[in-house]
KOLGU-313193 format. One line per 8 residues: number of its first residue (from 1); their letters; for each residue x, y, z of C-alpha. Coordinates in pm, whole numbers, plus 50000, padded with zeros to 5 digits. Example, Ala and Ser with C-alpha at 12.3 -4.5 7.8 and 13.67 -1.06 7.14 Angstrom:
! residues 2
1> as> 51230:49550:50780 | 51367:49894:50714
! end
This chain:
! residues 221
1> mlylrlvr> 50000:50000:50000 | 50138:50343:49906 | 50068:50678:50071 | 50122:51027:49928 | 50265:51265:50185 | 50229:51644:50139 | 50509:51843:50301 | 50561:52221:50327
9> giipgllf> 50917:52311:50216 | 51151:52539:50400 | 51174:52775:50104 | 50915:53050:50148 | 50626:53050:49906 | 50714:52709:49757 | 50540:52375:49790 | 50685:52047:49680
17> ftafarve> 50592:51679:49710 | 50806:51402:49847 | 50846:51074:49670 | 50589:50803:49724 | 50637:50612:50057 | 50591:50232:50082 | 50447:50074:50397 | 50705:49845:50548
25> rqacveli> 50492:49688:50819 | 50126:49663:50921 | 50005:49570:51264 | 49666:49507:51417 | 49552:49446:51773 | 49248:49246:51877 | 49132:49284:52237 | 48854:49076:52386
33> eeringil> 48735:49152:52737 | 48459:48973:52922 | 48348:48990:53281 | 48245:48659:53432 | 48125:48631:53790 | 48266:48978:53858 | 48615:48896:53724 | 48763:49068:53417
41> fsyrldsa> 48916:48833:53159 | 49121:48994:52881 | 49269:48836:52571 | 49499:49041:52348 | 49622:48935:52006 | 49895:49139:51835 | 49960:49044:51474 | 50200:49202:51227
49> cggkseas> 50300:49142:50867 | 50517:49327:50620 | 50718:49306:50308 | 51059:49275:50470 | 50967:49153:50814 | 50832:48810:50883 | 50474:48775:51002 | 50453:48776:51379
57> lkeqwmid> 50182:48683:51626 | 50172:48761:51994 | 49904:48654:52242 | 49848:48768:52597 | 49604:48644:52859 | 49513:48851:53164 | 49288:48807:53464 | 49192:49136:53625
65> nkpvlkke> 49472:49298:53421 | 49730:49052:53554 | 49911:48843:53288 | 49868:48468:53326 | 49940:48153:53129 | 49679:48029:52882 | 49603:47717:53087 | 49542:47921:53400
73> yddriahe> 49326:48159:53196 | 49118:47877:53046 | 49084:47693:53378 | 48979:48009:53561 | 48722:48100:53295 | 48571:47751:53313 | 48559:47771:53694 | 48401:48117:53703
81> qleelkrd> 48149:48026:53434 | 48041:47731:53647 | 48019:47952:53957 | 47819:48210:53766 | 47583:47940:53642 | 47540:47811:53997 | 47469:48162:54122 | 47218:48226:53844
89> rsreyekr> 47043:47895:53914 | 47038:47973:54285 | 46891:48316:54210 | 46622:48162:53991 | 46546:47907:54261 | 46507:48183:54521 | 46272:48369:54287 | 46060:48059:54235
97> leaysfkn> 46058:47992:54609 | 45959:48352:54680 | 45679:48334:54422 | 45555:48006:54569 | 45571:48146:54922 | 45370:48453:54818 | 45105:48248:54639 | 45081:48001:54926
105> sqrialfk> 45047:48272:55191 | 44778:48449:54988 | 44598:48120:54925 | 44592:48054:55301 | 44474:48409:55369 | 44196:48368:55112 | 44080:48036:55255 | 44074:48184:55605
113> kilrvtlk> 43875:48483:55483 | 43619:48264:55307 | 43591:48043:55617 | 43535:48346:55843 | 43265:48487:55614 | 43095:48147:55584 | 43116:48090:55959 | 42959:48428:56032
121> eieekygq> 42677:48363:55787 | 42602:48016:55929 | 42615:48144:56286 | 42370:48419:56192 | 42131:48174:56029 | 42168:47922:56311 | 42098:48183:56579 | 41766:48284:56426
129> ferygvrd> 41587:47982:56570 | 41666:48078:56930 | 41632:48450:56867 | 41275:48417:56744 | 41179:48132:56978 | 41080:47874:56716 | 41286:47575:56831 | 40966:47391:56928
137> ymayssdt> 40840:47405:56568 | 41145:47285:56372 | 41042:47177:56020 | 41320:46929:55942 | 41338:46783:55593 | 41573:46601:55357 | 41625:46925:55163 | 41748:47121:55465
145> vmseidfv> 41848:46947:55790 | 41726:46592:55847 | 41677:46581:56224 | 41729:46741:56562 | 42052:46544:56604 | 42188:46680:56275 | 42084:47034:56371 | 42253:47018:56713
153> nipvqfld> 42567:46868:56559 | 42621:47155:56318 | 42815:47372:56568 | 43002:47076:56714 | 43076:46885:56397 | 43150:47170:56157 | 43168:47514:56311 | 43409:47433:56594
161> farrlvns> 43645:47263:56352 | 43621:47558:56114 | 43706:47801:56396 | 44012:47600:56494 | 44126:47591:56134 | 44078:47966:56090 | 44270:48041:56410 | 44558:47805:56333
169> sdedfscq> 44897:47937:56222 | 44987:47944:55854 | 45236:47665:55917 | 44963:47439:56059 | 44692:47547:55817 | 44583:47291:55559 | 44436:47427:55236 | 44320:47079:55147
177> raeallat> 44119:47043:55469 | 43984:47397:55431 | 43869:47325:55077 | 43696:47003:55185 | 43530:47178:55479 | 43406:47466:55263 | 43256:47218:55018 | 43036:47101:55307
185> leaypskl> 42971:47435:55475 | 42884:47640:55168 | 42539:47478:55143 | 42443:47541:55505 | 42351:47914:55489 | 42081:47847:55230 | 41971:47522:55397 | 41936:47691:55735
193> qvlfentv> 41749:47983:55579 | 41499:47751:55410 | 41468:47552:55734 | 41403:47872:55926 | 41137:47993:55680 | 40959:47655:55692 | 40983:47658:56070 | 40833:48007:56086
201> kkaiarcn> 40541:47891:55868 | 40489:47593:56097 | 40508:47811:56408 | 40254:48060:56270 | 40019:47774:56188 | 40049:47593:56522 | 40161:47844:56786 | 39901:47997:57020
209> dterlkkl> 40151:48194:57227 | 40081:48562:57165 | 40429:48675:57265 | 40594:48430:57028 | 40362:48524:56746 | 40438:48893:56800 | 40807:48810:56785 | 40751:48647:56447
217> levvs> 40612:48974:56315 | 40974:49093:56302 | 41047:48817:56053 | 40758:48881:55815 | 40747:49261:55843
! end
């Protein structure tokens, strides 16, 4: 490759050109740097070629700007890549664990909330029978509550267990048991309401107690 060089002469007011110059030697440098697991790895390649000089090649390996042998460089890169992979996998695992923990805690909180709401509704429906004095006229049926024994067992068999489950710690809480319990309890508010309405009808038809009948006016008013 030839270059034309323009030079200003020492004689005032005159310009002149030098002879064509020939490139004797070309050199290029390739530098590759990569940071792995916080450590800087540098590889430098110096190459030169020219008409009169023989081609030359020079390589240099550095770890955190400190020259090392190629084997040490390669071994250290392999080691740090493995450590970085382990760290990345550990980080992903922690993220998955955190996501699971969040979902699980919110699932427990949701089950507890649904249980509390269902408990309150059942307790309200169950208390109506005593509040309006109609326990002597219970209209049990297969569509609501079958018998006196079944009615009395509702607080003992279901509600007490539900309260214990709601008040348990998250570590002791069982979503599976809560789901099974809710599958049973969710029908009771409507069953108790229908039972109460049928009982009120029966009480109105059969009761001759003026005070009780007046109390029932609150229900139908």
